[in-house]
N, C-alpha and C positions, 0 to 999 in steps of 0.2 A: 504493500500500500504506500509506504514512504517513497519507494522507487518510482511508482506511478505518479505520485504528487510532485516529485522532483522533476520528472520528465515533462509533466504538464506545465510546471512553472518555467522550465527552460524554454519550452515551445512558445509560451506567452511572451517571454522576454525577447526571443528571436523575432517574433512577429512584430513586436512593438518597435524593435530597431528599424524595421523596414518601412512600416507604415508612416504616413504623414502625421505630424502633430495636429490634433483636432482642437480648434478654438471656436467657441460659440460666441457670437455677438448678440446680446439680449438687452432688452429695455423697452420702455413704453414708446408709443408713436411720438415723433418729433423730438426725440431725446438727443439725436446726433449720432446714432449708430452708423448710418450710411456715410456720414462725414468721417468718422473714425476709420471706416473701411477705405475710403478714398485716401486718407492720410497714410494708411499702411501701403497702399499701392504707390503713392507718390514716393515713399521712402524705399520700398523694396522692389518696385517694378516701374521705374520711371519710363522705360520704353513703352510699356503697356499703357501707362497714364497718358503719355504724349500721343499714342496712336488713337486713343479714344477722345482726345481733346475736342476735335471738331464736332463730334457727335453730340456734344453738350449744347450746341447752339440752339437746337430746337427747344430744349428744356428751359434755357435762359429766356428766350423770347416768350415762351408760354408763361413762365413765372411772372414776367412783367405784365402781360395782358390779363392774367388772372387777378393780379393785384389791382389793376385799373378797374376791372369789372366789379371787384369786391367793394371798392370805394364808392363807385357809382350806385351800386345796388343798396348799400347802406344809407347813402344820402337819400335815395328815393324812398326807402322804407321809413326813414325818419320824417320825411316830408308828409307821407301818408298819415303817420301818427299825429303830427302836429295839426294837420287839417281836420282830422277826426276830433281832436281836442277842441279846436276852434268851433267846430260845428255843434258841439255839445255844451258850449259855454255861452253865457249871456251876461248882460249888464256890466257891472264894474269889472268883473273878471275878464270879460271879453276886451274891455278897454285896456286892461293891463297887458293882455296878450298882444294887443295891437299897438304896442309901444314902439318907439323908434328902433329899439334893439331888434324887435321882431320884423320891422320893415327891412332892417339890414339883413337879417336871415333870409327874408323873402327874396331880396335882390341876389343874395348869394345862391339861393336855390335856383333862381332863374339863370344865373351864370353856369351852374352845374348842368342844367338841362342843355344849354348851348354847347358846353364842353362835351357832353355825351354825343351830341350830333357831330361835332368835329372829330370825335374819336371812334365813330361808327366803323370806318374802314379797318381800323385796328382790331376792333372787337369781332368783326366779321371773319377774320382769318383764324380765330381761335379754334374753331372746329376742325379745320384742316390741319393745323399744327397738332391738335390732340390726336388726330388720326395717325400722324407720323410717330407720335410718342407712345401710342397705346401698345399694349402687349399683345403679340400675336402668337399664341401658344396653342398647340393641340391639347385637347383634354387628356389628362393623364390620371391614372388611378392613384388615389391617395396612399395605396399600399405598395406603390412601386418602390423597388429598391434603388431606383435611380431618379428620384424626384429632383428636378432641377428647374426652378421657376425663378423669375426675378426681373432683372433689367433687360428684358428682351428687346425693348425699344431701341437700345443701342445697336443690336444686331440688325434691326430693321432700318434704322435711319442711316447706317453706314456700315458697309461690309469691311470688317477689320482684319488685319493680318493677325495670325495667332501670336499670342504672347504668353508669358508664364502665368499672368493673371487670368488667362482664359482657360487654363487647364482645370480639369475637374477630378477630384479624388473620389475613389470608390469609398462607400461608408464602411465596408468590411475591412478587416485586417488584410494587409497586402502580402500575399504569399508570392505573387509574381509581379515585380515592379513594373513590367511592361504593360500590365493590365490595369494599373492604378490610375493612369492618366488618359483622358480623352481630349483630342485636339479641338481647338475652336472650330475648325472646319467641320468636324464630325458633329459637334454640338449644334452648329447652325443648320447643317443639312438635315439633321434628325428632328429639330424642333421648329424650324422656321422655313418659310419660303425665302430663298436668297433673293435680295433685291436685284432686279434687272437693270440694264443700262438706262432703260426708260424711267424706271423708278428713281434712279439716282439723279437723272436730269430733271425730273419733276420736283424732286426734293430741293435741289439747288435753286431751281426757279422760284419755289415757294419761299425759301429762306431769303433770297435776294429781294423778293417782293415785300416780305415782312420787314426786312432791314430798311427799305425805302420808306415804308409807312411809319416805322418807328422814328426815323429821322424827321419826317414831316410832323409827327405828333409830339415830339419832345417838349416843345413849348407848352402845349395844352396839358400834358401830363404834369409838368411842373406846377402849372397854375392850379390844376385840380388838387394836388397834394397840399398846396398852400392856402386853399379856401378856408375862410373863417369857420364855416360849418364843419369842415373836416377836423380842424384843430379842436373844436368844442367836442365833437364826437369822440375823439381820441382821449381828450382830457377826462370825460365822464365814462370812458371805457365801453362805449357802445360801438366803437370801431377799433378793431385790433389789426394792426399791420404786422405781418410776420417778420421775423428777423431777416430772412432772405429777401423779402420785399424792401425792407429798409436799406439793404445793401444795394440792390439793383436799380431802384427808382431814381436815385440821383446820378446813375451812371448811364442813362439812356443814350446820350449823345455819343459816348465812347463805344458802347456795345452795338450801336446801329451803324457804325462805319462799314463801308464795303469790304475792307480788308481785315475786319475784326476777327481775331482768334481768341477764344476764351483763355484768360490767364489762370494760373494755379488757384488764386483766390476765387475767381469766378466759378470754376468747377466745384470748389469746396462749398461755395454758397448756393449753388444751383440745387433746387429742390425737385425731387421726383418721388412719387409714392411707390415705395418698395412693396411688392406683394409676394407672398410665399417665401421662397428661400433663394438667396443669392450666395454663390460660393466663389471664392477666389483663392488661388494657391500661390504662395510666395516662398522664395528661398530665404531662409533665415540661418545665420551662423552664430555659433557660440564657441569661442576659442577657435580650435582647428576643425570643428565639426559643422557641416552644413546639412540642414534638413529642410524638407518641405513642410510648410505650415498651411493647413487647410482652414481658411477663415469662412465661417458660415454665419451669414446675416439673416436672421429670421424675423420677418415682419409680423405685426399683429399677434405677438406671442401670447398676450393675455387671453385671446379668444381662439387660439389655434393649438390647443394642447395636443391633439392627435398628430400634428405636424412636428412640433418641436420635441415632443417626447421621444419620437422615433430617431432623433439625431443625438440623443444623450449618450448612446452607447459609444464607448471608447473616447469620450470627451476628456481631453487633457486639461483644458482651461476654459473659463468663462469670463468674458468682459461684460459687466453689466453697466450700462450707461444711464445715469440718473440726471434728469434735467433740473438742477437746482435753481436755474434762472426762471423756471416756470412756477415759482412758489405762489404767485398771485394770479394764476390762470386756472380755468376749469377745463374739463374734457369737452371736446367738440360735441360729443353725443350724450353728455350728461353734465348739465350746467351746475349741478349740486356737488360734484366730486372734484376736489382740488387735484391738480395734476401731480403735485409733489406727493400728496397723500396716496394717490393711486400708484405712484412709483414705488413707495415703500411697501404697499400691499403686494405688488407684483414681485418685488425683490424677495419678500418673505415666502411667497408661493414657490418661486424658483429655487431659493436657497434651501428650502425644506425637501426638495426632491432627492430621494435616496440614490437615484441614478447618477447624480452629480456629486456624490459624497467625496469621491477621490479626486475631483477636479480642483485645480488651483483657481481661486476666485480673485478677480481684479475689479474693483469698483471705481469707475470714472465718475466723479462728481462734476458733471459737465455744465457748461454755460456760465462759468465764473464771470466772464465778460458781461453777460446779460444781467447777472445778479448785481454786479457793481453799478450798472446803470439804474437798476430798479430799487436799490436798497433804501433810498430816501422815502419810498412809499410806505415803508414800515412792514417788517415781517409779521409782527403780532397782529396786524390788521387781517391777515389771511390765515395765520396759523396760531390759534389761541395759546397753545402750550409753549410758544416762544416766551411767554411770560414777560417779566420785567428786565430781560437781558438788554444790554446796550444794543442799539440798532446800528451796528457798524458791520463792515464786510467780514472781518476776522471772526467776530462773534457768531455771525450768521453761518459762516462756513463750518465752524466748530459745532454748532447746533445741528446742522444737517448731517454732518459726519456721525455725530453721536446717535442720531435717530437710526441710521442704517447699522451702526455697530451694535446697538442694543438688540436689533433683530438677529444679527449674526451670533452674538454671544448667547442668546436665548435658545438657539437651535443647535448649532454645531460649533462650539467655541474653539475646538482644536483644528478646524479646517484651515488650510493655507489661504491667506486672504491679504490683499494689498489694496490700498486706497490712494487715488491720485485726484487732485483738483485740476480740471482741464477746461480749455476753451478749444473745442474741436476744430474750429475754423482758423485757429492761429497756428500756422505751421512752425514758427520759431519756438513756441513753447511745447507743441505736441511732439515733435520729432525726438527730443531727448527722452520723453516718456515712452514713446513707441519703440525706441531702441532698447530701453531697459526692460520693458515688460516681456516681449517675445524672448529675449535672452534669458530671463529668469525662468520662464515657462519651459524653454528648451533645456536648460540645465536640469530642472527637476525631472523632465521626461527622460533625459539620458541617465540620470542617477537611478531612476526607478527600473530602467531596463539594464542596469549594470554596465553602461557604456562609459568608457573613460573619456574625459574631456580635458 
């Protein structure tokens, strides 16, 4: 019996030496998981990052158009509410609502209607851009051993040369290394209809058209964002402009130039909705040993247990991304649930999973840059248990860290666990972290399989 156990243990170590290191990226929506994955690609696969750079044009243009539409729709909804209030008001109250301030708002509303008319050509191309960005995937069984869903829009918008980031790792332990990787060509052929020359020409024509419309619309968009009504709506939190929109809206003249190529920061800020699972493989070195690291970004993990649970097998490490800058926001589909509170609930659910007991856990307390901008609003306004603590950045960061560590200590206090405060869009601060974390994970992986480093 002891000989059999020893033989099985040796076999497991040998298989572990061969297979790629498995890293799960987990966290709530809009936490910055995909941005972390982009930073990993920028650091460990620059050639692949550069090859995909042009394909982000569609997403960037669509981000801008969606932001413009969101602002216009919010203005219109607010106008409808105000008109309803006026219609139900009489006497002195009506006189108060008809004050000079409200006449100013009325003039602002009239200007917004005119701006919508001026921006109609831009709004009209949104559907075509969405078509190019949409995922085109054949229905796959949820029980498939090779589930691979995710940023298919990039394969559709631009046929790319295979790079190391396009490689896919088999979920099973790798007995035959030649079977562990599937080239990008195979993936595209099996999952998508490869774009024809006509498709490419059509796409380039569309992007050129959108670029021209954006240039012509830049002045109107700037005026829209600066309308007094927009400032009021933002101040009273009836209009929320996402972080990526805050980044791109002032950059319209630059990103609409004919020769525009997205910068590193542009790609990092570009927002696309990840669906299902996205996998990328990177070469990572520790001392004189180089291994493949299979990074698995799982979207919607809170409501997709049957998907992410299937990827827990052989997981070496988990990076959980918590958006601490969202302390004053609620979920899009549940206005009563605080986003940070939801993040702690999700962390507890995942950290309690026995299939991840042996994984190294890394907690990215993300969006420190956003937290710094918002801290003046007061953390205790949104999270009562913040109590009478000083309302400064260091105190808030310590408070958020303690909340997550209390969950960890109450479940599995002995589990390997590291915490980093991050701003995922800041390459200068992220790369030292992303050089340290994979190195630590790889060292632990090699130690457990008795490999010398």
